[in-house]
C-alpha positions in Angstrom: -33.0 18.1 42.3 -34.7 15.8 39.9 -32.4 14.2 37.3 -29.2 14.9 39.3 -26.5 12.4 38.5 -24.5 10.8 41.4 -20.7 11.1 41.7 -18.8 9.8 38.7 -16.0 8.5 41.0 -18.6 6.6 43.0 -20.1 5.1 39.8 -16.6 4.0 38.7 -15.9 2.4 42.1 -19.3 0.7 42.0 -18.8 -0.7 38.5 -15.3 -2.0 39.3 -16.2 -3.5 42.7 -19.4 -5.1 41.3 -17.4 -6.6 38.4 -14.8 -8.1 40.7 -16.9 -8.5 43.8 -13.9 -7.1 45.6 -13.0 -3.7 47.0 -9.3 -4.7 47.0 -9.2 -5.6 43.3 -11.3 -2.6 42.3 -8.9 -0.4 44.2 -5.9 -1.9 42.3 -7.6 -1.4 39.0 -8.5 2.2 39.6 -5.1 2.9 41.3 -6.6 4.1 44.5 -6.7 2.7 48.1 -9.2 0.2 49.3 -10.3 2.9 51.8 -11.0 5.3 49.0 -13.2 2.7 47.2 -15.1 2.1 50.4 -15.7 5.8 51.0 -16.8 6.3 47.4 -19.2 3.4 47.6 -20.7 4.7 50.9 -21.1 8.2 49.4 -22.9 6.7 46.3 -25.2 4.7 48.5 -26.1 7.9 50.4 -26.7 9.7 47.2 -28.9 7.0 45.8 -30.6 6.3 49.1 -30.1 2.5 48.9 -27.6 -0.1 49.9 -25.6 -1.6 47.0 -23.3 -4.2 48.7 -23.7 -6.8 51.4 -20.4 -6.8 53.2 -19.4 -9.9 55.0 -16.1 -11.0 56.5 -14.8 -13.0 53.5 -17.2 -12.0 50.7 -19.0 -9.2 48.9 -22.3 -9.6 47.2 -24.7 -7.3 45.4 -28.1 -6.3 46.7 -31.1 -6.7 44.5 -31.1 -2.9 43.8 -27.4 -3.1 42.8 -28.1 -6.0 40.4 -30.8 -3.9 38.7 -28.6 -0.8 38.6 -25.4 -2.4 37.4 -26.3 -3.1 33.7 -27.3 0.6 33.1 -24.1 1.8 34.7 -21.9 -0.6 32.8 -23.6 0.3 29.5 -23.1 4.0 30.2 -19.3 3.5 30.8 -19.1 1.5 27.6 -20.8 4.3 25.7 -18.3 6.7 27.1 -15.4 4.5 26.1 -16.8 4.1 22.6 -17.5 7.8 22.2 -14.0 8.7 23.4 -12.4 6.2 21.1 -14.5 7.6 18.2 -13.3 11.1 19.0 -9.7 10.1 19.2 -9.9 8.3 15.9 -11.7 11.1 14.1 -8.5 13.1 13.8 -6.4 10.0 12.9 -8.1 8.8 9.7 -4.9 9.2 7.8 -3.2 6.4 9.8 -4.1 2.7 9.4 -2.6 0.3 11.9 -2.7 -3.4 10.9 -1.7 -6.3 13.0 -0.6 -9.6 11.5 1.8 -12.5 12.0 5.5 -11.7 11.5 6.0 -14.3 8.8 3.0 -13.3 6.8 4.1 -9.7 7.0 7.6 -10.5 5.9 6.8 -13.1 3.1 3.5 -11.8 1.7 2.3 -8.4 2.9 5.3 -6.2 2.9 6.5 -7.1 -0.6 3.1 -5.9 -1.9 2.3 -3.0 0.4 3.8 -0.5 -2.1 0.8 -1.1 -4.3 -1.5 0.2 -1.5 0.7 3.2 -0.9 0.5 4.1 -4.6 -3.3 3.7 -4.6 -3.9 5.5 -1.3 -1.0 8.0 -0.8 -2.9 9.9 1.9 -3.1 6.9 4.2 0.0 6.0 6.3 0.2 2.3 7.1 1.7 1.0 10.3 2.3 -2.8 10.6 2.5 -4.4 14.0 3.2 -8.1 14.4 1.8 -10.4 17.1 0.8 -14.0 17.6 -1.9 -12.9 20.0 -5.5 -12.2 19.2 -6.2 -8.5 19.0 -8.7 -6.8 21.5 -9.9 -4.0 19.3 -11.5 -2.3 22.3 -8.0 -1.5 23.6 -5.0 0.0 21.8 -5.1 1.6 18.3 -5.2 -1.3 16.0 -7.7 -0.8 13.1 -7.5 -4.2 11.5 -5.9 -7.6 11.8 -5.0 -10.3 9.3 -5.8 -13.6 11.0 -5.4 -17.3 10.1 -8.4 -19.4 11.0 -12.0 -20.3 9.9 -13.5 -16.8 9.9 -15.6 -17.1 13.0 -14.8 -14.4 15.5 -17.7 -13.0 17.5 -18.5 -9.3 17.0 -16.0 -8.9 14.2 -16.3 -8.7 10.4 -14.1 -11.3 8.6 -13.4 -10.8 4.9 -11.9 -13.9 3.1 -8.5 -13.3 1.6 -6.9 -16.6 0.6 -6.4 -20.3 1.3 -3.0 -22.1 1.4 -1.7 -25.4 0.2 1.0 -27.2 2.1 4.0 -28.8 0.4 7.8 -29.3 0.8 10.2 -26.7 -0.7 13.9 -26.5 -0.9 16.8 -24.7 -2.5 17.5 -25.6 -6.2 21.0 -26.4 -5.1 19.7 -29.2 -2.8 18.4 -31.1 -5.9 21.9 -31.1 -7.3 23.5 -32.4 -4.2 24.9 -35.9 -3.5 21.7 -37.1 -1.8 18.9 -37.6 -4.2 15.5 -35.9 -3.7 13.3 -37.5 -6.4 10.4 -39.0 -4.3 9.0 -38.4 -0.8 10.8 -41.5 0.5 14.1 -39.7 -0.1 13.2 -37.2 2.7 14.5 -39.8 5.2 18.0 -38.8 4.1 17.6 -35.0 4.4 17.3 -32.6 7.2 13.7 -31.5 7.7 13.1 -27.9 8.7 10.2 -27.3 11.1 8.3 -24.2 12.3 6.7 -24.2 15.8 3.4 -22.8 16.9 0.4 -23.2 14.7 2.3 -24.8 11.9 4.1 -27.4 13.9 2.0 -30.2 12.5 2.4 -29.4 8.8 5.1 -32.0 8.2 3.1 -34.8 9.7 -0.1 -33.8 7.8 1.7 -33.7 4.5 3.6 -37.0 5.0 0.4 -38.7 6.0 -1.2 -37.5 2.8 1.8 -38.9 0.9 1.4 -42.2 2.7 4.5 -41.8 4.9 5.3 -41.3 8.5 7.6 -38.7 9.9 11.1 -40.0 9.1 13.6 -40.4 11.9 16.1 -38.0 10.3 17.8 -34.9 11.5 15.6 -31.9 12.0 15.9 -28.3 12.9 13.1 -26.2 14.4 12.5 -22.4 14.2 10.0 -20.1 15.9 9.0 -18.2 12.8 8.1 -19.4 9.3 10.2 -16.8 7.4 13.3 -17.9 9.3 12.5 -21.6 8.4 12.2 -20.6 4.8 15.4 -18.6 4.8 17.1 -21.7 6.1 15.7 -23.7 3.2 16.8 -21.0 0.7 20.3 -21.3 2.3 20.3 -25.0 1.6 20.1 -26.2 5.2 17.3 -28.7 4.4 13.8 -29.2 3.2 11.0 -27.0 4.7 7.3 -27.4 4.6 5.8 -24.4 2.8 2.5 -22.7 2.6 1.4 -21.0 -0.7 1.2 -17.5 0.7 4.7 -17.7 2.3 6.6 -19.3 -0.6 5.0 -18.2 -3.9 7.3 -15.2 -4.3 10.5 -17.2 -3.5 9.3 -19.9 -6.0 8.6 -17.3 -8.7 12.1 -15.8 -8.2 13.9 -19.2 -8.2 15.0 -19.1 -4.6 12.9 -22.2 -3.8 11.7 -25.1 -5.8 8.9 -27.7 -5.2 10.5 -31.2 -5.4 7.2 -33.2 -5.4 3.8 -32.8 -6.9 1.8 -33.7 -3.8 0.1 -30.7 -2.2 -2.3 -30.8 0.8 -5.1 -28.2 1.1 -4.9 -26.4 4.5 -8.0 -26.5 6.6 -8.2 -22.8 7.2 -7.3 -19.5 5.5 -6.4 -15.8 6.0 -9.0 -13.2 6.7 -9.0 -9.4 7.1 -10.7 -8.9 10.5 -12.2 -5.6 11.6 -14.6 -4.4 14.4 -18.1 -4.4 13.1 -18.8 -0.9 14.2 -15.8 0.6 12.4 -15.6 -1.7 9.4 -16.8 0.9 6.9 -14.4 3.8 7.8 -12.9 5.2 4.6 -9.4 4.0 5.3 -10.6 0.4 6.1 -12.7 0.4 2.9 -9.7 1.4 0.9 -7.4 -1.1 2.5 -10.0 -3.9 2.2 -10.6 -3.2 -1.5 -6.8 -3.3 -2.3 -6.1 -6.3 -0.1 -8.8 -8.6 -1.5 -7.6 -7.7 -5.0 -4.0 -8.3 -4.1 -4.9 -11.7 -2.6 -7.0 -12.8 -5.6 -5.3 -15.7 -7.5 -3.6 -14.4 -10.7 -4.3 -16.2 -14.0 -1.4 -18.3 -15.2 0.1 -16.9 -18.4 
């Protein structure tokens, strides 16, 4: 019959085997046996009336017909995934899932999130934290707040804010027995470090101040908000970034001992998939977030 489609299982087996060039790996991905993959491929070849794979002892290659057929099959499965994802999300427009760094969530986003809930009471926000880049094609994350230069292929990136880098400490530390009046005095204090993407902040700031990293005691933490809590508790001097410390400075929990600040070379962006970037819930969140991140005039 004209226009009759071949077996869906056969097409799935073909796409997976062609992608991996391996029946074994395709079987593992589809949770079936290698024998089942082989049978499905043979049935598909019979239905199409053409050979798709050249099977050799230690390799598997595509025939010319298979190479021509594969892009259309792959595009069809992607369209199915996209349509299914759209259908699942259609009934879930009241829930907004945002991924960000744990420290950014704790020190900047969560203290302000009540403003969005007041502005958009019909949207429930779920915050998930991760240091990994988000694959929006999988899972249920709607948006991510990322730190970088705003260049992520296939994604919309809306600028939020830039940071400055500078030391911070507890007010009590300034009243202690060891003076902290100039950057050179840091040699007599414990420096508090954060690993990961901020591990170089102290070196960058000290270089800008004309100093090298002092050979003093130091303590390192995995997360920025833990480092800053240690500074609030008077354990030592931390290197701070504007978005993480501005609230603690405003409330007097931290102070800035020196006037030297170093501009960071990147910033925070709200990142969303291009094809879903204008959903009502994302438009509402983007509008609120960009306003919340806007620098406030000094009064």
